[in-house]
C-alpha positions in Angstrom: -14.9 -3.5 -7.4 -13.7 -3.8 -3.8 -10.2 -5.0 -3.1 -10.2 -8.4 -1.5 -7.2 -9.6 0.5 -6.4 -12.5 2.9 -7.6 -12.1 6.4 -5.0 -10.7 8.8 -3.2 -12.7 11.4 -4.9 -12.0 14.8 -1.8 -12.2 17.0 0.3 -9.8 14.9 2.8 -7.4 16.4 1.7 -3.8 16.9 2.4 -2.2 13.4 3.0 1.3 14.9 5.7 -0.1 17.2 7.3 -1.9 14.2 7.4 1.3 12.2 8.9 3.2 15.1 11.6 0.6 15.7 12.8 1.0 12.2 12.4 4.8 12.4 14.6 4.9 15.5 17.4 2.9 13.8 17.4 5.2 10.8 17.2 8.4 13.0 20.2 7.2 15.0 22.3 6.6 11.9 21.3 10.1 10.6 22.0 11.7 13.9 18.6 13.3 13.8 18.3 16.1 16.4 15.8 15.9 19.2 13.4 18.5 17.9 13.0 17.0 14.4 12.8 13.5 16.0 10.0 14.5 18.3 8.1 16.2 15.4 8.4 13.2 13.1 7.6 10.4 15.6 4.2 11.8 16.5 1.1 12.2 14.2 0.1 15.8 13.5 -3.5 15.0 14.0 -5.7 12.1 15.0 -9.4 12.3 14.4 -11.9 9.7 15.7 -15.5 10.0 14.5 -18.7 8.1 15.2 -20.7 7.6 12.0 -24.4 6.8 12.2 -25.8 4.9 9.2 -29.3 3.8 8.5 -29.1 0.1 7.4 -31.3 -1.6 5.0 -33.5 -3.0 7.8 -34.2 0.5 8.9 -32.1 0.3 12.1 -29.4 2.9 12.7 -25.9 1.5 13.3 -23.0 3.6 14.5 -19.6 2.9 13.0 -16.3 4.1 14.5 -14.0 5.8 11.9 -10.5 7.3 12.0 -8.4 9.7 10.0 -4.7 10.1 11.1 -2.5 12.8 9.5 1.1 12.0 10.3 2.8 14.9 8.5 2.2 17.9 6.2 5.8 19.0 6.1 6.3 18.0 2.4 2.8 19.1 1.3 -0.9 18.1 1.8 -1.4 14.8 3.4 -2.2 11.7 1.3 -3.5 8.3 2.2 -6.1 5.6 1.7 -9.3 4.8 3.5 -9.6 1.2 4.8 -13.0 -0.4 5.5 -12.3 -3.6 7.5 -13.7 -5.2 10.7 -10.3 -5.2 12.4 -9.1 -1.6 11.8 -7.6 -0.1 14.9 -6.0 3.2 15.7 -2.4 2.1 16.0 -2.7 0.4 12.6 -4.0 3.6 11.0 -1.2 5.6 12.8 1.4 3.2 11.3 -0.1 3.3 7.9 -0.2 7.2 8.0 3.5 7.3 8.9 4.4 4.8 6.2 2.7 7.1 3.7 4.9 10.0 4.8 8.0 7.9 4.2 6.7 6.5 1.0 6.0 9.9 -0.5 9.4 11.1 0.6 11.2 8.0 -0.9 9.7 8.7 -4.3 10.1 12.4 -4.0 6.4 13.4 -4.1 5.3 16.6 -2.4 2.8 14.9 -0.1 2.7 14.2 3.6 1.2 11.0 5.0 -2.3 10.1 6.2 -4.6 7.2 6.5 -8.2 6.5 7.3 -10.3 3.7 8.4 -13.8 2.5 9.4 -14.5 -0.5 11.5 -17.0 -2.4 9.4 -17.3 -5.5 7.2 -17.8 -4.2 3.7 -18.5 -7.7 2.3 -21.6 -8.2 4.5 -23.0 -4.7 3.5 -25.2 -3.8 0.6 -24.2 -1.2 -2.0 -26.7 1.2 -0.4 -25.3 0.7 3.1 -21.7 1.2 1.7 -22.8 4.4 0.0 -24.5 5.8 3.1 -21.4 4.9 5.2 -19.0 6.5 2.8 -21.0 9.7 2.6 -21.5 9.9 6.3 -17.8 9.4 6.9 -17.1 12.2 4.4 -19.5 14.5 6.2 -17.8 13.8 9.4 -14.4 14.7 8.0 -15.5 17.6 5.7 -13.1 20.0 7.5 -10.2 17.5 7.3 -10.4 16.6 3.6 -9.4 19.0 0.8 -7.3 19.1 -2.4 -4.7 21.2 -0.6 -5.2 19.7 2.8 -5.7 16.0 2.9 -6.4 13.8 -0.1 -7.9 10.3 0.4 -7.6 7.3 -1.9 -8.8 3.6 -1.9 -7.4 1.0 0.4 -8.6 -2.4 1.6 -12.4 -2.6 1.4 -12.8 0.4 -0.8 -12.3 1.2 -4.5 -13.2 3.6 -7.2 -16.9 3.4 -6.4 -16.4 4.7 -2.8 -14.0 7.4 -4.1 -16.7 8.6 -6.5 -19.2 8.8 -3.6 -16.7 10.6 -1.5 -15.9 13.1 -4.2 -19.6 13.7 -4.9 -20.4 14.2 -1.2 -17.5 16.6 -0.6 -18.4 18.5 -3.8 -22.1 18.8 -2.8 -21.1 20.1 0.6 -18.6 22.7 -0.9 -21.0 23.8 -3.6 -18.8 23.0 -6.6 -17.3 19.9 -8.3 -13.9 19.3 -6.8 -12.3 16.4 -8.6 -8.9 16.7 -6.9 -10.1 16.0 -3.3 -9.6 12.3 -3.9 -7.7 9.9 -6.1 -8.4 6.4 -7.3 -11.7 7.6 -8.9 -13.4 6.1 -11.9 -12.0 7.5 -15.2 -15.2 9.3 -16.1 -14.9 11.3 -12.8 -11.3 12.4 -13.3 -9.4 9.2 -12.5 -6.1 8.6 -14.2 -5.3 6.0 -16.7 -2.9 3.5 -15.1 -4.0 4.0 -11.5 -5.7 0.6 -11.0 -2.5 -1.3 -11.9 -0.1 1.3 -10.5 0.8 -0.4 -7.2 1.3 -3.7 -8.9 3.4 -2.1 -11.6 5.6 -0.5 -9.0 6.1 -3.9 -7.3 7.1 -5.3 -10.7 9.5 -2.5 -11.4 11.1 -2.9 -7.9 11.4 -6.7 -8.4 13.1 -6.3 -11.8 15.5 -3.7 -10.4 16.4 -5.9 -7.4 16.8 -9.0 -9.5 19.3 -7.1 -11.7 21.3 -6.2 -8.6 21.3 -9.8 -7.5 22.2 -11.2 -11.0 18.9 -13.0 -11.3 17.5 -13.7 -14.8 13.7 -13.1 -14.8 13.3 -15.8 -17.5 15.0 -18.3 -15.1 13.4 -17.2 -11.9 10.3 -18.3 -9.9 8.0 -16.4 -7.6 4.9 -16.7 -5.4 2.4 -13.9 -4.8 0.7 -14.0 -1.3 -2.5 -12.0 -1.8 -4.3 -12.0 -5.2 -6.2 -8.8 -4.8 -5.6 -5.7 -6.9 -1.9 -5.3 -6.1 -1.0 -9.0 -6.1 -2.9 -9.8 -9.3 -1.3 -7.0 -11.2 2.2 -7.7 -9.9 1.8 -11.4 -10.8 0.5 -10.5 -14.3 3.3 -7.9 -15.0 6.1 -10.1 -13.6 4.9 -13.1 -15.7 5.0 -10.9 -18.8 8.7 -10.3 -18.1 9.4 -14.0 -17.9 9.1 -14.8 -14.2 7.3 -18.1 -13.6 4.6 -17.6 -10.9 4.4 -20.9 -9.1 1.8 -20.0 -6.5 -0.8 -17.4 -5.6 -3.2 -17.0 -2.7 -6.3 -15.3 -1.4 -8.8 -15.7 1.5 -9.8 -19.1 0.2 -6.2 -20.5 0.4 -3.1 -20.9 -1.8 -2.8 -22.5 -5.2 0.4 -24.1 -6.5 1.4 -25.4 -10.0 4.9 -26.7 -10.5 4.7 -25.7 -14.2 3.6 -22.2 -13.3 0.1 -20.6 -12.8 -1.5 -19.2 -15.9 -2.0 -15.7 -14.4 -4.4 -14.4 -17.1 -6.6 -17.5 -16.6 -6.4 -17.2 -12.8 -7.4 -13.5 -12.9 -10.4 -14.3 -15.3 -11.5 -17.2 -13.0 -11.3 -14.9 -9.9 -13.3 -12.1 -11.6 -16.0 -14.6 -12.6 -16.1 -16.2 -9.1 -17.1 -13.2 -6.9 -13.5 -12.1 -6.7 -12.1 -15.3 -5.2 -9.9 -18.1 -6.3 -11.9 -20.7 -4.4 -12.4 -23.8 -6.5 -9.6 -23.0 -9.0 -8.9 -26.3 -10.6 -5.6 -25.8 -12.5 -3.4 -25.8 -9.4 -2.9 -27.8 -6.2 -4.5 -26.2 -3.2 -2.0 -25.6 -0.3 -2.1 -23.5 2.8 -1.0 -19.8 2.9 1.7 -20.8 5.4 3.1 -23.3 2.9 3.1 -20.7 0.2 5.1 -18.2 2.2 7.9 -20.7 2.9 8.0 -22.4 -0.5 11.3 -22.7 -2.4 11.2 -19.9 -4.9 13.5 -17.1 -5.9 11.0 -14.2 -5.2 8.3 -13.8 -2.6 5.8 -11.0 -3.0 3.6 -10.6 0.2 0.8 -8.4 -1.2 -1.9 -8.8 1.4 -1.9 -7.3 4.9 0.6 -6.6 7.8 2.7 -9.1 9.7 2.5 -12.3 7.6 6.3 -12.8 7.8 7.0 -13.0 11.6 9.3 -14.5 14.1 7.2 -17.7 13.8 7.9 -18.4 10.2 10.9 -16.3 9.1 13.4 -19.1 9.7 11.6 -21.2 7.0 11.6 -18.5 4.3 13.5 -19.8 1.3 13.2 -17.0 -1.2 16.3 -15.0 -2.2 14.3 -11.8 -2.6 11.2 -10.4 -0.9 9.3 -7.5 -2.6 6.7 -6.1 -0.2 3.5 -5.3 -2.1 1.6 -4.9 1.1 2.1 -2.3 3.9 4.0 -3.8 6.8 4.0 -7.5 5.8 7.2 -8.2 7.7 7.3 -7.6 11.4 10.2 -5.8 13.0 11.2 -8.9 15.1 11.8 -10.8 11.8 14.1 -8.3 10.2 17.3 -9.4 11.8 16.8 -13.1 10.8 16.0 -12.1 7.2 19.2 -10.0 7.2 21.2 -12.9 8.7 19.9 -15.2 6.0 21.1 -12.8 3.3 17.7 -12.2 1.8 17.3 -8.8 0.1 14.0 -7.1 0.9 12.6 -4.3 -1.2 10.6 -2.6 1.6 7.0 -1.6 1.4 7.7 2.2 1.5 9.6 1.7 -1.8 8.1 -1.3 -3.5 4.4 -0.4 -3.2 4.8 3.3 -3.8 3.7 3.1 -7.4 0.1 3.6 -6.3 0.8 6.9 -4.5 3.0 8.0 -7.5 0.1 7.6 -10.0 -2.3 9.1 -7.4 -0.1 12.1 -7.5 -0.3 12.1 -11.3 -4.1 12.0 -11.0 -4.2 14.9 -8.7 -1.9 16.9 -11.0 -4.1 16.1 -14.0 -7.2 17.2 -12.0 -5.6 20.5 -11.1 -4.6 21.0 -14.7 -7.9 19.9 -16.2 -5.9 17.8 -18.6 -5.5 14.0 -19.1 -2.3 12.2 -19.8 -2.0 9.1 -22.0 -1.5 5.7 -20.5 2.0 5.5 -22.0 3.0 8.8 -20.4 1.6 7.7 -17.0 3.4 4.4 -17.1 6.7 5.8 -18.4 6.8 8.5 -15.8 5.8 6.1 -13.0 8.5 3.5 -14.0 11.1 6.2 -14.2 10.3 7.5 -10.7 10.3 3.9 -9.3 13.6 3.1 -10.9 15.2 6.4 -9.7 13.9 5.8 -6.2 15.2 2.2 -6.1 18.7 3.5 -7.1 18.6 6.1 -4.4 17.7 3.6 -1.7 20.2 1.0 -3.0 23.0 3.7 -3.0 22.1 4.6 0.7 22.2 0.9 1.6 25.7 0.7 0.2 26.8 4.0 1.8 25.6 3.2 5.3 26.1 -0.6 5.0 22.5 -1.3 6.0 19.6 -3.4 4.6 17.3 -1.8 2.0 14.6 -1.3 4.5 16.7 0.9 6.8 18.2 2.6 3.8 14.6 3.5 2.6 13.9 5.1 6.0 17.1 7.0 5.9 16.3 8.5 2.5 12.8 9.3 3.6 13.6 10.8 7.0 16.5 12.8 5.7 14.3 14.4 3.1 11.5 15.3 5.5 14.0 16.5 8.2 15.7 18.8 5.7 12.4 20.2 4.5 11.4 20.8 8.1 14.6 22.8 8.7 14.3 24.8 5.5 10.8 25.7 6.4 12.0 26.9 9.7 10.1 24.5 11.8 6.5 24.9 13.0 
């Protein structure tokens, strides 16, 4: 099933510039030397491909695709493939860099990468999607590899597309190579726990932050902006721990219930309604803008970049923001959030549960052995909790917000590794 997320804001800030602004602050605090700074600020490789695909009407359409490898200092690059109509190169560059920092924060031996194709997957048939995925794989056959660059699902893609990618890569290499991609169906070497991994990481991060703030989950409220794979799982797992989810949203709008949304019911309704909450009756329909600024304890933006911006940040009322999406808060909004005393568990920490379990999947593929669900979840939660504590300790040591602390932890690890390897 494809991930479905709210549509992006069209006048959003440049995500790569936002990433670099935070990178620069952390680099200055660390006293990063010029050589390492210049290496880390620039992607290692940027590939742009034109992908011809025969559509169902017999016409050939050419799609533009990207693969950006930000770094391979820690290990092979890792990152999702995004199929969306508004994908652009600077977005992919930012997402690739965020993957580098994300892997470093959770101490996984991967560098960062990201891919994208400009298309509208929801207007394409399964056959067109398969031909596009296979053609994109062919175009990047020399880039992908289990020891080079390992793709995964992102917006507009899912296990189905990863199965096609693995199959096409394997055909072209002449042998079955499961470890070339993660997020695959279980029968093709996927890992138990991978589907819910990012949402579980959001939940673990939220619980850890709430403990630091003295918040009792059973007496706390939350809203989830974005009810796709990440948001739905985060909502479900947070609700299981006692948090009352007052509102959720997707492309059709936001839905609010003063008594709390029945998350299991909402997920079932969405799954039976073509993946959308549209028409959901057991809640009042409000706007996405209203949801973001509602009076709750915890706000989880789990959709796309730049939904918390200079335009609405003054109205944010939550005590805690846990970023399930990549880059949901623009750089220009950071200072106001900090002035308001809102704790933010940043994206490169909060949503790193997905890449953590992707790493587990890759390890299992290389071993030819499957772990149990309990083992996957226990190890993932341990890594997330340890990573949270490292970042929190850095925030206390340097007296900086959690976001900058996460960048400090990540950049310091990558910079030290670069030096030990002797540079390039």
